[in-house]
C-alpha positions as CSV (number, residue, x, y, z in Angstrom):
1,M,-8.2,240.4,186.0
2,S,-5.6,242.9,184.6
3,I,-2.9,242.1,182.3
4,E,-0.5,243.0,184.9
5,A,-2.1,240.2,187.1
6,A,-1.9,238.2,184.4
7,L,1.4,238.4,183.5
8,A,2.4,237.6,186.8
9,E,0.8,234.4,186.9
10,H,1.9,233.3,183.3
11,V,5.5,234.1,185.1
12,R,4.8,232.1,188.0
13,R,3.3,229.0,186.4
14,Q,6.2,228.4,184.1
15,D,8.6,229.5,186.9
16,L,9.9,231.9,184.6
17,D,11.9,233.3,187.3
18,T,13.6,230.3,188.1
19,A,14.5,229.9,184.4
20,V,16.0,233.1,184.7
21,E,18.3,232.4,188.0
22,V,19.8,229.6,186.0
23,L,20.4,231.2,183.3
24,M,22.7,234.0,184.9
25,D,24.2,231.1,187.2
26,R,25.5,230.0,183.9
27,S,26.3,233.6,182.3
28,G,30.2,233.0,182.7
29,R,30.4,230.4,179.7
30,V,29.1,232.6,177.4
31,P,31.7,236.0,176.7
32,G,28.9,237.8,174.7
33,L,26.5,237.9,177.9
34,A,28.8,238.4,180.6
35,A,30.2,241.4,178.7
36,R,26.3,243.1,178.0
37,L,26.2,242.5,181.9
38,E,29.5,244.3,182.7
39,E,28.6,247.0,180.1
40,A,25.6,247.8,181.7
41,G,27.1,247.5,185.2
42,L,25.5,244.4,186.7
43,S,26.7,241.4,188.0
44,P,24.7,238.0,187.5
45,D,23.4,237.8,190.8
46,S,21.9,241.1,189.9
47,I,19.5,239.7,188.1
48,R,17.8,236.6,189.6
49,T,14.1,237.7,188.2
50,V,12.2,238.2,184.9
51,A,11.5,241.7,186.7
52,D,15.5,242.2,187.1
53,L,15.8,241.9,183.4
54,S,14.4,244.9,182.2
55,R,17.8,246.5,183.8
56,L,19.8,244.8,180.8
57,P,19.2,247.2,177.5
58,V,17.3,245.7,174.5
59,L,19.2,243.6,171.9
60,G,18.3,244.5,168.7
61,K,19.3,242.9,165.6
62,D,21.5,245.4,164.2
63,R,23.5,244.9,167.0
64,V,23.7,241.1,166.7
65,L,24.9,242.1,163.3
66,E,27.7,243.9,164.6
67,L,28.8,241.6,167.2
68,Q,28.7,238.7,165.1
69,A,30.8,240.3,162.2
70,A,33.3,241.4,165.4
71,N,33.5,238.0,167.0
72,P,32.3,235.4,164.2
73,P,30.4,233.6,163.8
74,F,27.9,234.3,166.6
75,G,29.4,237.5,168.7
76,G,30.3,235.0,171.4
77,M,26.5,234.5,172.7
78,L,27.0,230.6,172.4
79,A,28.7,228.8,175.2
80,E,31.8,227.0,174.2
81,G,31.0,223.3,173.2
82,A,27.4,223.9,172.7
83,P,25.8,221.4,170.7
84,V,25.0,223.0,167.2
85,V,23.4,220.7,164.4
86,R,23.0,223.2,161.6
87,V,23.8,226.8,160.8
88,F,21.6,228.9,159.4
89,Q,21.6,232.5,157.6
90,S,19.1,235.3,157.5
91,P,19.6,238.2,155.4
92,G,22.1,240.7,157.1
93,P,23.7,238.3,157.1
94,L,23.1,237.1,160.7
95,Y,23.8,233.2,161.4
96,E,21.6,231.2,163.4
97,P,22.5,228.1,165.0
98,Q,20.4,225.0,165.6
99,L,20.5,223.2,169.2
100,A,20.7,219.2,169.5
101,G,17.8,218.4,171.0
102,E,14.0,217.6,169.9
103,D,11.9,220.8,168.7
104,T,14.3,223.5,170.0
105,W,12.2,226.1,168.0
106,R,9.1,224.6,170.0
107,W,6.7,224.7,166.8
108,G,5.2,221.3,167.7
109,Q,3.6,223.3,170.2
110,A,1.7,225.0,168.1
111,L,1.0,221.9,165.5
112,R,-0.2,219.9,168.4
113,S,-2.6,222.6,169.3
114,L,-3.8,222.1,166.0
115,G,-4.2,218.8,166.1
116,V,-2.0,217.6,164.1
117,G,-0.1,214.0,165.0
118,P,0.7,210.4,164.0
119,D,-1.9,210.1,161.6
120,D,-1.2,213.1,159.4
121,T,1.1,213.9,156.4
122,V,2.1,217.6,156.8
123,L,3.7,219.6,153.7
124,N,6.4,221.6,154.4
125,C,6.1,225.2,152.3
126,F,9.2,226.9,153.8
127,G,12.3,227.3,152.4
128,Y,15.4,225.1,153.4
129,H,18.0,226.3,151.8
130,L,19.9,228.9,153.7
131,S,17.0,230.4,155.9
132,P,15.7,228.3,159.2
133,A,12.1,228.2,158.9
134,G,12.3,225.2,156.6
135,A,13.7,223.5,159.0
136,M,11.7,224.8,162.3
137,M,8.9,223.5,160.5
138,D,10.0,219.9,159.8
139,E,11.6,219.6,163.4
140,G,8.3,220.7,164.7
141,A,6.2,218.3,162.8
142,R,8.7,215.4,163.7
143,A,7.8,216.0,167.3
144,V,4.4,215.7,166.9
145,G,5.0,212.4,165.2
146,A,3.9,213.4,161.7
147,R,5.5,212.7,158.1
148,V,6.7,215.7,156.6
149,L,6.6,216.0,152.8
150,P,9.9,218.9,152.3
151,G,8.0,221.0,149.9
152,G,9.7,224.5,150.4
153,I,9.1,227.4,147.7
154,G,8.3,226.5,144.2
155,N,7.3,223.3,142.2
156,Q,3.6,223.8,142.7
157,D,2.7,221.7,139.8
158,L,4.5,218.7,142.0
159,Q,3.3,220.2,145.0
160,V,-0.6,219.6,144.3
161,R,0.0,216.7,142.6
162,A,1.4,215.7,146.1
163,I,-1.1,216.4,147.8
164,A,-3.4,214.4,145.8
165,D,-1.0,211.6,145.6
166,L,-0.5,211.2,149.3
167,G,-3.3,212.8,150.8
168,V,-1.6,215.2,152.4
169,T,-3.6,216.4,155.8
170,A,-1.5,219.7,156.9
171,Y,0.0,222.3,155.5
172,T,2.8,224.8,157.2
173,G,4.5,227.7,155.3
174,L,2.5,231.1,154.1
175,P,-1.1,232.0,153.8
176,S,-0.5,233.6,150.5
177,Y,1.5,230.0,149.4
178,L,-1.4,228.1,150.7
179,H,-4.0,230.0,148.8
180,A,-1.1,229.8,145.4
181,L,-1.8,226.4,145.8
182,V,-5.6,225.8,146.1
183,E,-5.8,227.9,143.0
184,R,-3.0,225.4,141.3
185,Y,-4.6,222.0,142.5
186,D,-8.3,223.2,141.1
187,A,-6.3,224.4,137.2
188,A,-4.7,220.9,137.4
189,G,-8.1,219.5,137.2
190,L,-6.7,216.9,140.3
191,P,-9.9,215.4,142.0
192,R,-11.6,217.6,144.5
193,E,-12.1,214.2,146.5
194,R,-8.5,213.6,147.1
195,W,-8.3,217.2,148.5
196,L,-7.7,216.2,152.2
197,L,-5.9,219.0,153.6
198,T,-7.6,220.6,156.5
199,R,-5.6,222.0,158.9
200,A,-2.8,224.9,157.7
201,L,0.0,226.5,160.4
202,V,0.7,230.1,158.4
203,T,2.9,232.7,159.9
204,A,5.5,235.2,158.5
205,E,3.3,237.2,156.7
206,P,-0.1,239.1,157.5
207,L,-3.5,236.9,157.5
208,P,-6.1,239.5,156.9
209,D,-9.7,238.6,157.1
210,S,-10.0,238.2,153.3
211,L,-7.5,236.0,152.8
212,R,-8.7,233.8,156.0
213,E,-11.9,233.6,154.6
214,L,-10.9,232.5,151.3
215,L,-8.2,229.4,152.3
216,T,-11.3,228.3,155.1
217,R,-13.6,227.5,152.0
218,R,-10.9,224.5,151.2
219,V,-8.7,224.2,154.8
220,P,-11.4,224.6,157.4
221,D,-8.6,225.0,160.3
222,V,-6.0,227.8,159.4
223,R,-4.0,229.6,162.3
224,M,-1.7,232.1,162.5
225,A,1.5,231.3,164.3
226,Y,4.4,234.0,165.1
227,G,8.2,234.1,165.5
228,T,11.0,234.4,164.6
229,G,14.3,232.5,162.8
230,E,16.6,234.2,166.1
231,T,14.1,232.9,168.7
232,G,11.7,229.8,167.5
233,L,7.9,229.9,168.1
234,L,6.9,232.5,170.1
235,A,2.9,232.4,170.1
236,Y,0.0,231.1,168.4
237,E,-3.4,231.0,168.2
238,T,-5.7,228.5,169.5
239,G,-9.0,228.5,167.3
240,D,-10.8,230.7,169.5
241,G,-10.3,233.9,168.1
242,A,-9.3,235.6,171.0
243,G,-5.2,236.4,170.4
244,L,-2.1,234.3,170.4
245,V,-1.5,232.1,173.4
246,L,2.5,232.2,174.3
247,A,4.4,229.3,173.8
248,D,6.3,227.9,176.8
249,G,9.7,227.8,177.6
250,V,10.6,231.4,176.5
251,L,9.8,234.4,177.9
252,V,8.3,236.9,175.4
253,Q,7.8,240.8,176.8
254,V,6.0,243.9,175.5
255,C,8.7,246.7,176.1
256,D,8.7,250.3,175.7
257,P,10.5,250.8,172.5
258,V,12.4,253.8,174.3
259,T,13.2,252.5,177.2
260,G,13.0,248.9,177.6
261,E,10.6,248.7,180.3
262,P,8.2,245.8,180.0
263,V,4.9,247.2,179.4
264,T,2.2,245.6,181.6
265,D,-1.4,247.5,179.9
266,E,-3.0,247.2,176.5
267,T,-0.1,250.2,175.3
268,E,1.8,248.9,172.2
269,G,5.1,248.0,172.4
270,E,8.5,246.0,170.8
271,V,8.6,242.0,171.5
272,V,11.3,241.6,173.5
273,V,12.7,237.9,174.0
274,T,14.6,236.1,176.3
275,V,15.4,232.3,175.0
276,L,16.1,230.2,178.0
277,R,18.7,227.9,177.0
278,P,21.9,228.2,178.6
279,D,24.4,227.4,175.9
280,Y,22.6,229.9,173.7
281,P,20.8,232.6,176.2
282,L,19.7,235.2,173.6
283,V,18.4,238.0,176.6
284,R,16.5,240.5,175.4
285,F,16.6,240.5,172.1
286,G,14.7,243.0,170.3
287,T,12.6,241.8,167.3
288,G,11.5,244.9,165.9
289,D,7.9,243.9,165.9
290,L,5.4,245.9,167.4
291,S,2.4,244.1,169.6
292,G,0.4,244.7,172.4
293,W,-1.4,242.3,175.0
294,V,-5.0,241.0,175.2
295,L,-6.5,238.9,177.6
296,G,-7.8,235.6,176.8
297,P,-11.2,234.1,177.7
298,D,-9.3,232.1,180.4
299,G,-7.4,235.0,181.9
300,T,-3.9,234.4,180.1
301,P,-1.9,237.2,178.5
302,R,-1.6,236.8,175.1
303,L,-0.2,238.9,172.1
304,R,-2.8,240.8,169.6
305,G,-0.3,239.8,166.7
306,V,2.4,241.7,164.8
307,L,0.8,245.3,164.8
308,G,4.1,246.8,162.6
309,R,7.4,247.3,162.8
310,V,9.8,249.4,165.1
311,G,12.3,250.2,162.8
312,Q,12.6,250.7,158.9
313,A,12.6,246.8,157.8
314,V,9.4,245.1,156.4
315,K,8.5,241.8,155.6
316,V,8.0,240.5,152.6
317,R,7.2,237.3,151.1
318,G,8.0,236.0,154.7
319,M,11.7,237.6,154.5
320,F,12.7,241.2,155.9
321,L,14.1,243.8,153.9
322,H,16.3,246.4,155.1
323,P,16.7,250.0,153.5
324,A,20.8,249.5,154.8
325,Q,20.9,246.1,153.2
326,V,19.3,247.6,150.0
327,T,21.9,250.2,150.2
328,Q,24.8,247.7,150.7
329,A,23.5,245.4,147.5
330,L,23.6,247.9,145.2
331,A,26.1,250.0,146.0
332,G,28.4,251.1,143.0
333,V,26.6,249.2,140.3
334,P,27.9,251.3,137.0
335,G,25.4,253.6,135.5
336,L,22.8,253.3,138.2
337,A,21.6,256.8,139.0
338,G,18.7,256.3,141.3
339,Y,16.9,253.3,142.7
340,R,14.0,252.4,145.1
341,F,12.1,248.9,145.7
342,V,8.4,249.4,145.7
343,I,6.3,246.5,147.8
344,G,2.7,246.1,146.5
345,R,-0.3,243.0,146.8
346,E,-2.1,241.2,144.2
347,N,-4.3,238.1,144.6
348,H,-3.0,238.0,148.3
349,V,0.6,237.8,147.1
350,D,3.4,240.2,147.9
351,T,5.2,241.8,144.3
352,L,8.0,243.4,144.7
353,R,9.7,246.5,142.1
354,C,12.8,248.1,141.7
355,E,12.5,251.2,139.8
356,V,15.9,252.3,138.5
357,V,16.7,255.1,137.4
358,P,19.7,255.3,134.5
359,E,22.7,257.8,134.3
360,P,22.8,259.0,130.3
361,G,24.0,257.0,127.8
362,V,23.9,254.0,129.8
363,D,22.5,250.3,128.3
364,H,18.9,250.1,129.7
365,D,19.3,245.9,129.7
366,A,22.5,245.8,131.2
367,L,21.4,248.1,133.8
368,T,18.9,246.2,134.8
369,S,20.5,242.6,134.3
370,Q,23.2,243.6,136.7
371,V,20.5,245.3,139.3
372,A,18.6,242.3,139.3
373,T,22.0,240.0,139.9
374,R,22.7,242.0,142.4
375,V,19.0,241.7,144.2
376,R,18.8,238.2,143.8
377,E,22.4,237.3,145.4
378,G,23.0,240.2,147.8
379,L,19.3,240.2,149.2
380,R,17.9,236.6,148.0
381,F,15.0,238.4,146.4
382,R,13.5,238.5,142.9
383,A,12.3,241.5,142.0
384,D,11.0,243.1,138.7
385,V,13.5,245.7,137.7
386,V,12.3,248.6,136.1
387,V,13.5,251.7,134.1
388,V,11.8,254.9,135.2
389,P,12.6,258.6,134.2
390,E,12.9,259.8,137.9
391,L,12.2,258.8,141.1
392,T,9.5,260.6,143.6
393,P,11.1,263.3,145.7
394,G,11.4,262.2,149.4
395,D,10.8,258.4,149.1
396,G,12.9,256.3,150.8
397,P,14.7,253.1,149.3
398,V,11.7,251.6,150.5
399,V,8.1,251.8,149.4
400,D,5.8,250.0,151.1
401,T,2.1,250.4,149.3
402,R,0.7,247.5,150.4
403,D,-2.9,247.6,151.9
404,W,-4.0,244.7,154.4
405,S,-7.8,245.8,154.7
């Protein structure tokens, strides 16, 4: 079977054409979507199928930020009266609504595939503060009946003690953070027989073979999943080593980054998502991630994982760092003549260093302290701020030196 045929069969089996039709029939309730259709010279009646959607231009994250700034808080993309139970803020800032309902981000699908259920205690090591990742995994774990230990980021000594005391059996979070917990557990001298953690769902950063091999020495079943803060779960590993299975209830496409046309072969393209909820129809949202299709052993279309980025943004410790946001955060710092962020990787953990060039006569300690505060408050990152005499000519504000081999 060809990839094109497998994609067509996926649309048929998921009844995605009907979902698109329902979405368009209710588009009048969503001013932002109605405006997009009008700008494209389209009517809701002209889009009845998944194939018809390609006539609507891709909606990039930068455009969403503009729409939200012009029409706060959600840019007109939320239906009036839609049941919002939480609001999250991602770097930008971009505001993301959580709608009422069970596991509306669909992460329970990946956890259920991993075998997590009512007998499990899940240590959730995604942040619960402002960003949606912690709540996403929490909702997914609860949807499969598991107990949740809301660990978040940090407090590793308390977390490893809880792993032993509570008999934690599953983990959700960054793969690098799981590696750090394994090392901290052993360094604390906790009993190996109380390490019952056998399954992990990891996401938000790459999982190179070298790190997977280290993790599976202690956690036998480690699986990668892929999703975004705006759209939820999009695809996940099933353990057969053949790409990422597409999540149910959402339309995932790989599209030409220039034309926006769907790709139906092995060519790389941008992951473009349509969230099939009439009260929050995020339609043709461009994630900025590059991927491609591969056929699974069962003949289903699968994503090959995240192969890179379309734009300039890079992901560090599970969060995006965008050059434009860097410029905004550090604009107007007194005595700052130049700067750049250097992203590295040590012992399977991302590092972030901000190199600054001071103007003549500026107090170095005062400058580095002020820059560190701007980075922490404006970008929500912690970085080592160091003074350098000059910057490498031609380097942009963000330089990524990581090697994922």
